[in-house]
C-alpha positions, 0 to 999 in steps of 0.5 A: 670835555667842555660839554661834560663840564657844562652838563655836570655843572648844570646838573650840580646847580640844579641839584642844589636847587632841588635841595632848597637853594632858591638861586638854582630853582630853575633849569634855565638859571642852573644852565646859565651858571653851568655855562659860566663854569665852562667859560671860566675853564675855557677862558683859562686856556687863553692865559696859560703860558706855552710852557704848560703842555698838559692842557691847551695854552695860549700858543695853542689858542693863537694857532687856532686863529685863522690867518685872516685875523690880525693880531692873533695873540691879542685877539686870544687875550681879548676873547679870554677876557670876554669869556670871563666877563660873560661868565660873570654876567651870566651869574648876575641876574641884572646882567644875565640877559645882556651877557647871554646875548653877547656870549651867543654873538661871541660863540658865532664869531669864534666859530671860524677859529674852531673850523680853522683848528679842525681843518688845519690840524691844530693841536690843543694840549697835545691832542687834535682839535675837535673834528667839525662834525663834533665841534659845530653842534657843540657851538650850536649848543653853547649858543642855544644855552647862552640864549636860553639862560638869557631868557631870549624868547621869553617874556620880559617881566612887567612888559607882557602883563601891561600889554596883555591887560590893555588888550584884554580890556577891549572887546574883539568886535568893537575895539571899545573898552569892556566895562569892569 
């Protein structure tokens, strides 16, 4: 379900870009916003009371936490807050890079909970947790989208141009500046 939310939201934002909304002019930014929508949805489960049974709730999230993690209920609240903060960070251009990197790390740190849920037969909203063959590739996808949205591996504006300009003024043979 979360992959579908990510894909539909990303496509929706990119469609807005195609219709002229300049904020969504690129797939990378649209994917970042799509991931933010997915995170708001998934973070919500961290705060849903256990009396709500038609969707994953706080008690379900606590059951996912491996036994070696102390203060499971507090960790669930914390990860929900971090997901919401990451979602906000992804939609703000000034924080998108840091948010994407931090979210990728959070997704790595939350993987043991997903593995535990699959192996321990934890139910989420009354349904079995995703099997490992499905969940691990999903987690890798979320990590990849977070890093892509962050622009990791892409040149930082302003840096490449200066270094590239300095390098282009030297001749390969002598290392001395070329006349302009």
